[in-house]
N, C-alpha and C positions, 0 to 999 in steps of 0.2 A: 593240851593233853584233850582223848576224843575225837569226837568227828571235827575231817579233816577243813570241812566247808560250815558253813554258818549261814541259816537259812538267806539273807539281805547282808550285804554287807552298808557302808559307814562310810565312806574312808574322809569325811568332813570331817570325825568327830577326834581325830591322831590329835590335835590343840587343845579335848576338852577338856575343863581342868574335874567335869564329873566323871563317874564311871557309867559306861553304859555295854555293859554285856545282854547280848541278846537273851532273850529266854529262850530253854531247851524245845526243839520238837519233840512231835506227838510223840513218833514212835524210841524214842530217846529214855522214856518217861518207865515205868514201874512202878505195884503198887506200894503205898508205903504201911509199912511193919506192923500196924495201928490198927490199917483199915483191913486187913484181913491177918487169918488163923495167924501166932505167930510161927515158928520152925521151930521149933519144941515144942510145938503142942503138939502138932499132925499126925493124927490117930495111926497113920499107916505104916508108920516110926523110920521114912526112911526121906532127906533130906532135900527142900525145893529145890529149883534152882533158882541162879542168883541174879539172874535175869541180864541188865546190858552195863557195857564195860562205861558208855557216858552218862550213866544215871547213878551215879556210887555215891555223886557232890550234894543229888537234885534234893533231900529232903531236909539242910541246909540250906543251902541258896534259895527254897524256897518260899524261908522265912526275911527274907531279907528283900524292903521297897524299889519298885522296876523305877526305873527314873527317866523323866521324858522333860525335850523344852522345848521352845516356840508353840504353834496349832496346830494339832489336831482336829482335823474332820475323817468319820469312820462311819463306813454306807452297809449294812453287812443284809444280804438277802437270804432267805434260803427255801433252796425251788424246792426241790425233792428231800427223802432220809441220806439220798446218796449225793448231789449236787447244793455247794453255797455258795455264792459270789460276794465282791466286796472290792468297795471303791475307798479310797482314803488318798486324801490332800494333807501334805505338810511342809507346812511354812517357819521356814526361820531361818538364824540370823546366824549361825553359829553353821548349821550343814549348807548343799545346797536342797530348794525345797521337792520338792519332787508331786507329782499324784501316780498310782500304783492300782495296777489292777488285780485283785488275788482270785483262782477259783481254785474249789476243790471240790472232787468225787471220792472222797470216802464214807463209808457206816459210820454216824455216828451214834447210832443204839447199839451201845454193849453188849443188849441181850438176845440183841436179833439171834437169829440160829446162822443166815451168810455171813460166817464170822472172815473166810478166807476171802472178801469180796478183796482186787486191789484199793492203793488209793493214790490215787491223781494228786498232785498241787506244782503249779504254776502261779508265776507273778511278776509283773510287766510294769515298769517306768514308766514317766513319762519321758528321760532319756534312750529309751530303747533297750532296754539291760532286760535280762529271759532269766528269773532260776525254775527251773523244774527237779521236781520230785517223783520218784514211782516207786511202788514200794510194793511187791509182791512175794506172796506164801506162795511156795514153789509146792511142801508139804508144809504136813502139823509141823514138825519145827526145825525145816529152811525158810526163809527168806531171804530173798532180794531186792538190794535198793539200790538205787539210781541218781545222781544227783549230775545237773545239765548247768551249769553258769555260761553267760554273755555279758559281757563290757559292752551295750554297743554292739558295735559289725565285728565284734572280736569275742572267738572261746578262751575264758580262762578256767574258768575250771571244767573236769570228766570224771566222773569218779563212780566205780563200782563197788558196791559192798556187797558181800554175802554171812550170814549169821545162819547157824545151828544151835537151838539148844535142846540139851541132854536133862536128863532128869536130874542133875545135883553139879549142872555145868552150861557156861554158854562159851560158845569157842568162833569169833569173829575173821574174815578178812576184809583186806579195803587194799580196793589198787584205785588212787587221783594221777591223771596226769601221766598216762603213757603217752609217751609218743618217740616212737619208730625213729625218724628221721634224726631230733637230736637228744637219740637213747639216755629220754632222762626217764624216769619216773618215781613214786613216792610208794610207796606200801609199811602199810598199818597194822599188825595182829592182837589181838587183845585176846584175851582168855581167862575165867574167872569158877571158884572150882570153892562148892561147898567144904569148906572143912569136917564143920561142926557145928552145931544148932544154932550157932549168935554168930559160926566165923566165918566167912570168903577171904579169897585167898586169889591171887592173879598180878596178870602183867598187864603188857603193854612192849611193842614192841616198831616204833618206825623205822624204816631205812628208806633213804633218797640218796639218788643216782640222779648225776652228767654229768658233760665231759668234762666241765674244772673240777667237781667236786665228787667226793661218795662218800655216808655215813651211816651209822647205826645211833639212835637212844633206844634205851630200854630204863622201863619205868615199871616199879614194885606197888602192889598196891592192895591193901586189905583193911575188911573194915569187922566192926565188933560192932552185933548187935543183940538189944533189950526189949521188951517189954516195950518204957518209955525215952530209949536213949540208942543215937547209934553215931560211933565213931572211929571216921571212914582218912584212911595215909595214905598218900599216893606219894611216890622219894624215887629220885634217879639223876640222870646227867644232867637233865636240863632243871633241876631245879626238886623244889617240897613241894606239897599241898596237902593239907592237911586240918578237918574240917568237924565239930563237931553238934550235934544237930538233941533236942531234949525237950523232952514233951511234960512241962509243970501238970498239968489239969488239957478240961477240952478247950479254956478260954488262951493256956497264955502258952506260948509256944521259946525257943530261944535256942539262938544258932551264934555258933565260934568259927571262924575262917584263918589259915595264917594259910600267907604262900608268899615264896620263898622261887628265884630266878637267880641261876649264874651268868646265867648274857649278863644282864643292866645288876649283878649282886645287886639286888634289891627284894627288901622284905617287904607287907605289906600282913597288915593284923586285925579283921573284922568283925565288928559282936553286931546281931540282931537281930529285932523282938516281933515278933506277932501276939496283940491280944485282940480277941472274937469276945462282942458282946454280942449276943444272939437277941436280948429281948429288946433292944434298942437298936439292931439294927447295922452295927456298926464292925469294922476290922480295922485296926490300925497296926503299919508297922514301918518299926524305925533301925535306922542301923548311925555307925558311927567306928571309924577306921583309923589305924593311923598316921594316916596324911592327914589328921582333923578335919575329915569330911562328917558331919551332922548330917540326916535326912530322914524325913518323917512323911506318911500317905498316909490318907484318913477316908473310907473309903464308907458312903454312909448308905443304906438301901431306904427311896425316899417313897417308904409306900406309905396308900396303898397307888402313887401313881408307879405308872413302868419308865423308874428315873432311880440315876444314881448319882449321887455326887461325889466327884473324889477332888482332892488337895494333900499340896504336899509339897517342901520345900526343902533344899539340899543347900548347907551351907558350906562356903571352902572356907577356912581363916589362914593355909596358909596363902593363898590365892589373892583375898577378902572380895571373894566371890558368893555371889547369892543366886542360888536360880528358885524362883517361887512357879509352882508349876499347879493347876489345877484346873477341874474342868466338867461337865454334867454329859455322861451322856443318856439319850433318850431311846427308849426302846419301843417298838408299834407296828403292828403287825409284820413280824419279823427284820425291821431297817432297825440302825440303832445311827445316833447322829450326835455326833461333840460338839457342843461350845464352846467357847473358848472364855474360864473365869481370871484371867492374872490378870486384869488391873484390879478386882474384888481383894483376893490373896495379895495386892502388893502391897496395898490400903491394910490388911490388915496386919500385914507384918510390921509396914513401917508406925500404926498406931499403939501397937501393941509386946511387939517381941523385946527385949532386953535390949539396949542399946552399947549392954558387954557382948550379945552374941554378931552384935554384924563390925567388931574393936576392927582394929586396924592389926595384926599380930606384928609384936617387937621385932619377934627375930623367924627373917625370913624363910629361914632353912628349917626354922621349929616342925615337927608335925610326925616326920617321916621318920621309918625304919632303915635303918642302911642297912645289909650286908657286909662286912669286911672280914677280907682273909684270914686268916692268920698263919703262925706256924704248924697251931696243934687242930687247926679249923678252919670255923667259924669264929665270928666273931660283931657282936652285934652292939648298935651302938642307937641309946634312943633320942633325944635331944629333944625339949621338952615345947610345947605350945602354949603361948604365952597372950592373951590379947588385951588390949588396955581400954579403961574406958571413955578416954576420949575420941 
């Protein structure tokens, strides 16, 4: 659900036992409800714009830790207030290693008077594949986005999107991979409407047509928000996606996410939390899901040095796999270099993590939540995940 194309694709992660969902794009986000005046406290009494359809579950997803694997080095350089370039090298044993050159031309200052400046993003890797994004503000309420993606010498995706943001609603239409010769096209329509001060309703319609097949999927969406929590639900023929975000205080945030797919008849439930310690300059994110995957990432700002230490690990009990990760970004004169710390983290995990966390699961099929179709609807079957200490 959502955008047809992610900014970058990693085909080598199809058999990877850990989730590698990329973060949302910059223009697919909207301000959090607690960083701006709540809907029901607007002085003019009018309902605000509900934002983009892609960002309905963003509040919950930001709580979960992001996973990486291998060794990655990133060098960022800001040339001006509009222009920024970056170089990244990724060495991995799971997916093919690559070098990637990234260029951005956009207005980084949110308080600048020139807010209608176009955003241009380009990215090319060592294999010759190209990802290009262009975001244009046609008017104050209308903006257009164009996406092109090539896989070496072949075009993979060409996508055109137009979005209109009214005073209390958002409507968007996306055309992906139109081909007149093959008579194929993908159409995606989004609509969100602010019904009340805390309720947003809308839907998504995906239509696909080709020479051999034709079909469509309708998904209904709803979001109810209060000052400290947000509940969102997407449900349709393809499955369901529900999330709940709660901010307990300034330091602790939690989120619960549920996803069900009718095609594979599988469900996944995830719980994540984020703890901020401003006095210690630390942020910790952790997660656990029904697939018996437990993970956590710790970020420590090493003041007064221009450096940040990031350490984390993810354990897959079903596959008996451990993914340690850790690196230290060093910032100097607009550049960022990443130094791997995998060996140190592996040593710490081996010596200090209880052996029961690294034990082999007795039941290889345990820990997953399966969705089975029954006469009266759907039935849930949740095997338990047990670990031995041997």
